[in-house]
Structure formats: C-alpha cells, structure tokens
N, C-alpha and C positions, 0 to 999 in steps of 0.2 A: 505495499500499498504505500504509495507516494505523501511524503511529508509535504501537505500544502501551505504554501506561501499567504500571507495577508495579501488582498487585493490590491494592487497601483491603479491610478490613473494613466499614468504613460511610461511604456516599457520601451528603453531605447536598447536596442542588441546591436552590440558591437561599440568598443571604443575606440576605433580610428577618427582619423579628421572629421569624419562627417557625422558619427554619433558625437563626438567631442563638442562639433560645431553646433550641432542641435542642444545640449545641454548647456553649452555655454549662452547661447541665446534664451533660452528659459530662464536662466540663471537662477535667482532665490524666489522662483513661484513660488504659488502656496499648494500646487497640486504636487501629488505625491506622485515622484519621477524615480524609477528603478534603472540604470544601466548594468546591461551583463554582459559578459567577455568570456571566452571560451581559454583566451590566454592570463597570466600573471604579468603585470607591467615590473619592469620594463622588458618589452619584447621585439623581436625582431618583425619586420615586414617586406618583404621581398618585394623591389620596388629600383625605380632608377634615382630616388631620392632626391631630385629636383624639386624643388618648392617654388612656384612661381609667384608674379607679383598679385595675382588674383587672391592669395592667402592673406595677406597684409592687408588688401582692400577689404574684405569681408571680417578680419577680425577687427578692424577699425570701425564697420559699421556695426556690430555686435558690442564691444565695448570699448574704447578708445586706450584704456589702459593696456589690454591686449598687445594693441601693438608698440606700447613700451616695453613689456616684459618680452615680447617676441626680439625686439632689436638688444635689449640685455641677455637674452638665450645665446652662450658663448659656443656650442657643438654646431656651429654651423659655418659657410663658405661663401660671402657676398660673390655674387654673379653680377656681372653687367651686359650680358648678352648671348649669342648663338652663333657657334662657327658652322657652317654647314658645307659640307664635303660633295658635291657632286659626282656621279658614278663616274665620270671622267678623271675624278681627283682634284679638280678646280676647288680651293677652298672660298668662301665668302663669310666675312664677319658682319653680322649684323646686332648691333647693339640695342639693348633695350629702350633707352634713351637718345634723343636727339643731341642734347647738349653733351657737353665736355662732362666727364666724372668730375664732380664739384669735391673740392678737399674736403675730408670727413664725413661726406653723405653716406648715407645707407644705401646699401645696394637694392635695387628694384626688385632682385630675385636672388635666394639662396639654396645650396645644396647640404643636405643635411642626413646623415642615417636614420630612417625610420625608425629605429630603435632609440634613438636619442629624440628626435621631435614627437614622434606621437607620445613619449613618456611625458615631454614639456607638456604636450596637450592636456594629457591625463590629468598631470598636477594642478590644472587652471583650472581643471572640473572641478577638483576635488578641494581647491581652495576659494573659487569663488562661487558657485554653487549649492543648491540644495539636493542635488540628486545624489541617490545613492547608489553605490557601485559595489558591484558583486563579481569576482573574476574566478578563472577555474568551471567556466560553467559552460558546457559544448552542448547545448540545445541541439535536441535530436527527434523532437514531437513539436507539431503546429497543430492546435486545433481551435474550430471556429465552437463558440457557444453562444446562447442567444443573448447576452449582456456583454459578451466579451471575446478575448481572444486567449487561449491557454498556452503557455508554452512550457515544455518540460526538459529534463537533461535524463529522465531514466529514473531519478533518484528524487528530484524535489520537482514543484512546477510552479508557476506563476500564472497569475489572470489578470488580465491589462484591459481596461478600456478601449485605448487605444495602443498600437504598436508601430514603432519607427524603426524600420530594419535598416542598418547600416552595418550588415555582417558580411559583408564583400562579395565576391567575384562567384561564391558559391553560396548565396544565401539560400538559406534553407526556406526563410518567408517568401522571398521572388518564385521561389519553386513550387512550395506547396499553394501559396495562396493568389500568387499571380500567373501561374504555370508557365514561368520562363523555363527555355529550353537553351542549350547551347546553339548557336548559329554559326556555324565556322567561317563563312562570310563576313561576319560582324563582332569576330572574335579575334585575338591576337595572343600567340603562345609568345611568352619572352623566357630568357634569362641573364641571369645576373652572376658577377664575381666581383670580389674585392681584389684590387692590385696595390702594391707598394712601388715607388721606384720608378711608374710611368712618366715620362719626359715630353715636354715638346705645347706644353698649354700655353694658352695666350695668358697675358701678364695680368688681364684683367677678369681672369678665371671664366672665360666662357666654357659654356658648356658645349660638346662636339654632338653633334649627328652626321653620320657618315653613310649617304645613300648609293651602298654597295649593290651591283647590279643584280646578284645573286640572291640579295635577300628583297627588292623592291614588289610591294610599295611600303616593307619594313625598312628597318636602317640600323646599323650598329653603333653604339654611343660609347661615348667618354666622357664621365662628370667627374671632375675635381673634387675633392674631399678635404677637410681637415685634415691637417697632419702628414701632409704629403701622400695620402690616400688615393683612392680614383675608383668610380664605380663603373665597369666596364661589363658591356651587354649588347645584346639583340633582341629583337622582337618580329614576328612575322605573322600574317595572316593564318591561323590556324587552318584555314582552306588549302592554301599554297603550303603548308608542310605537309598535310596530310596527301595533297594532289601529286608532291614531286617526293615524298617520303625523306623530307629532311631531319638531319639529325643536328639539331640546334647546337650540340655540345661538341662536335664535331668540325661545325661551322666557324663556332667562336675560336676554336683553337688554329683552324686553317687561317684567320682573317690575322689574329695574332701574330703569328707565325712566317707568314709568306705576301701578306696585302703591303703593296709599295711604300703607300705614305704611311703606315703603321706599324711594320716589324720591326723599325728601328729604334721606334720611342719605348718598345715593351722589350729592349736587349736585355738592360738589368734589372728588370721588373720582378717581382714577387706574388705569386699568389697567396691571397691571405684568405682561407678558408675555403669551404665547397665551392662549386659552380649549382647554382639553385633556381630551382623554374617557378613559374606562374603562370596566371590567366589574366586577361584585360578583357572585361566585357566592354566591345566600343559602342559610342552612341552615335554610329552611323545607320541607326533607324531607329525612328520613334517609336517607342512602345508608351502604353499604360503602366503607371508607375504607382497609382494607387489602387486602393479599393475600400471594400467595406469595413472598417475599424483599421485600415494600416496606409502606411506613406514607405516606398522604397528609397533611399537614400544612396548617392556616391555609386561606386561600382556594384550596388544590389540593386541599382538601377539602370545599371549600362550606361553611365555618362562620361564614360573615359573619353578624351578627344583623340578620333580617329586619326588625325596626322599625327600629332605631337606625343601622344600617349601617356599625356599629363592627365591624372586623375585627383591631385588632392585639392585645389582649387574648386573644382566643380561637386566634390564631395561637401566640402564647407559650405558651397554657395547654397547647393539642396538642402543641406541639414539646417541651417539658419532658416532657409523657406519652410521647412517643416516644423519647425519649432513654433513659427509665426501661424501656421496653419491650425496648428495643434491647439493652441492657445484660443483664437477663434471658436474652434468646435468645442471647447469644452464652457466657452461662452455661450452657446446656442443648445450644448450637448445634443449634436447632431455630428454622429462619425458616420453616416451613409456614404455609400460609393459614390453618389450623385454630389456629396459636399465636398469628399477629399479630392474631386474632381478639379478644385482650385489649385491645389497643390499641382497637379501637372500643369495646367495653365502657369502657374506663375514660372514653373521651372522651365518650362520649355520659351517662354516670353523671354525670360533673362539670357537662357546660354541655347537655344535654340537654334539661332540661325548662326551661332559662331560652330554648333555642331555641324551642322549643314555645309557651311563652309568649309570646314577641315574636311568633311567626306569627298566634297570635290577636291582639295588637294589633294588628300591621297590618291585619288583615282589619277591625277596628273602626274603625280611622280613615277605611275606606270609606263610612262613613255620619257625613257633616259633621254633621248637626244633632245627632247624638248628642256628637257631640267637642266641640262649641260647648257644649253644654248642660253638660260634665262640668266645662268650663273655667269657664262663666260662675259655677257655683256653687261650685267649688274655691276659687275667688278670694274668696270670700266666707265662706269657714268654715275657721278657722284649724287645726282637727283633720283635716279632709280635706288642709290641705297640708302638716301634718306625716306625714300616712299618705303621702303622694305622695315625701317626701323618703326615710322608712322604707323605701320598696319599689327603693330602688339599692342597699341592704346586704342586704335580706333578699327572698328568693326567696318565701315562704310567704307574706307581705303581699302581693306583688305579684300573686300568686295570685289576690288578691279581687277584681281587674279581671274575672275570667272569671264570677263570680257574679252572679246577678241580684238578690242581698242589698247590694251594694255599690252598684249604682243605685239602690235602693232609700233608703239613707242620704243618697246624694247628694241624690236628690228630697227626701227630710223633712230635710237636713240634722242 
C-alpha cells in the first residue's frame, strides 16, 4: 500500500531550468507548491553548457535580484559571440553585440557546466521561494483522478490540482497525458565529452559551431569552459543517424583526430571523463503542450531551438509563462484543457516565430554550397557582418534569411 502524501496545489516535476524558472516566478506564493526531481543536487545534465542571453533576460523579468546573483555566480565563462565554421572550413565570427566589448561589462552570454548552473538555480529556488523540494524521486506512474492528477514512484504518491511538467526530453507526463512520441525528423541525437588542453579559442571566448558536411544539418561544437576545459560534442538529426547508421562516438573521434581545422587544436588535449549521449526534442513542429490540469515546460514541451540546439532559455521562458498561467487558473479555479490553451498561445506567441525561423535555417544548412557562399561573402562585407550580429537581438532582421532579396544582397555585396 502506497504512503499517500498530503495533496498539493501545484506539483512541478523537474528541478532543471524550466522547473526552477517556474518556481522562481511563483516566488513566495500562498499556494502549496511541491517540486520533485529524480536526482539529488548537485547533479550533472548532459548538454552543450552554453547559456544564452535569453536566460539573463527572463531572470530580470522574474526578479531583478536574480540578475545580480547570476553575475556574481563564479562558475561560468562569459562569451561575446559565435564563431561559425562553414563546410569548406572558412570561419565567420559573429559578435552578440554591435558595440565593442566595454571594459568591465558583463558578457551577454556564458558557458557553465550544467552541474554548476543547475545547482545555482536550485539554490535560488530554495532561498527565494516557498516551494517545497523533494529529491531522489523517480516518478513512474501518472494517473488522472476526478479532481487532480496523481504521480507515484511506486513507494509514495502525490496528488496535485495542477501539474507543471519540466521533466526533460523523456517526460513521463508528456508521454502519458499528451501522448508525445519520438519523431526522428524532429529529434536530435547528441554526444558530449569534456576536454582539457584544447587550443585556438577566440580571445573573447566565442562558442564554436563547425558545420561539417557529414553531420549536416547537425554540427560539431567546441565551447570553452572555466579553468581551461572545453565542452566538445556533436549532434545530428535522429532520422539521419538511423538512415545512415551513424556511430556518433566514432564520428567524434574521427573529427578530433583528422579534421584539418580541428585536429591540431587537440594535439595536447586530454579527455576528462566519458563520452555521454543525450536526446534533444526539437521545436521544429508545433505541438499541443497543455491539457486538462497540466502544462509542459522546456524540453518536455519539445521547445529546443532546431538550428542552434539551445534549450535553456526557452525552458526558463516557458517555465515563467506556466507559473503565470497557473496563478490565473487558481484565481478562477479553472484547470480545464480549454483554459490551459492560454499557455500554448502565450508560449508560441513568445517564441513560436523564432522556432519556425530556426527550422527554416536548419533546412538551409542542408545546402552546403549555399552556406559556404554566404559565409565567404559575409567575411568580406562589413555591412553583412553587422547584419548577422543584429539578428541575435532582432527577430525581424533574422527573418531576412528567408527572403530571396537577402541572397541578392549577399551576391552583389
């Protein structure tokens, strides 16, 4: 017989960035909020470890004090841009900001091991909110009841009026309540390893995306980390991995050992720990991400950017929106699927256009000759380089990539 915990108003499943973003938005709420996580913190999360400026932006909206706390967080390395490598090996540096790096200014993005960054967020939830946290709980059963949803790990069970699922790529709530299935054309397989001693980084710690032809529309990455380490990995569409029977670990080793622009940089590098794999449910398909008494957040909602693979920012954005919708739902005591649709609408209004554009860019990368051409021309044209930088802050400018007129400008300079 299961030991039944007291009922709660809101149960947040998952204490990663999405779940923490939700809890931090709820703050010191009078609602009874419980957060469950299968791990015990600090815990690792297999990821590229790059944290975009979106995260700092959403923290500012949640609570300006979080921005200051993040700036004081020491286990991170500030990054000022992206270095793209086209299939022909030519590099293109795209800063995150048009102005030169001001002396003493905080970087617009950073890289931090998820072991450290997620623990930082977890500590913020513990110190700034009324959310109760229970670790080491592996939920294995999700059941609907007349007035709530019950989650169980086989030993204990918890009943909630509303469930906010931030339980990652393999979300049990997404599977059981939203009937999500892995669609390989909208899913990426990735592997990651840590290395020390990698050389040749940009002085302003640009993250690197190498678009190697055998991986397209995926890529190989090298992201610098504090203390001279680097996060090194690659990702490919799961459909392509299956179709071509790709051994990702073998690909990683071959690129590091033989690729003309990469091998020399690893000559004195040492792998620190094992190569580990993970899945990325991409936001290249619009899905229903809520229902009767539940909302899906972050990776559980398949909100990972199809072009960059970045998911932390979208997880925190969706977590914040879920908390806002939850508070309104308790004001009206309406947890119906119809009412929860306001969550879907708000999420896709906020990031839907960006996800669609990123899907378009992902498909464009499948044409390496076009990619090579754009990189070659942009390297020689200051106006185009500035335009690329402005795309990070301005979605309307980024939409130019979808227009034939953009390539006309590239062609004629």
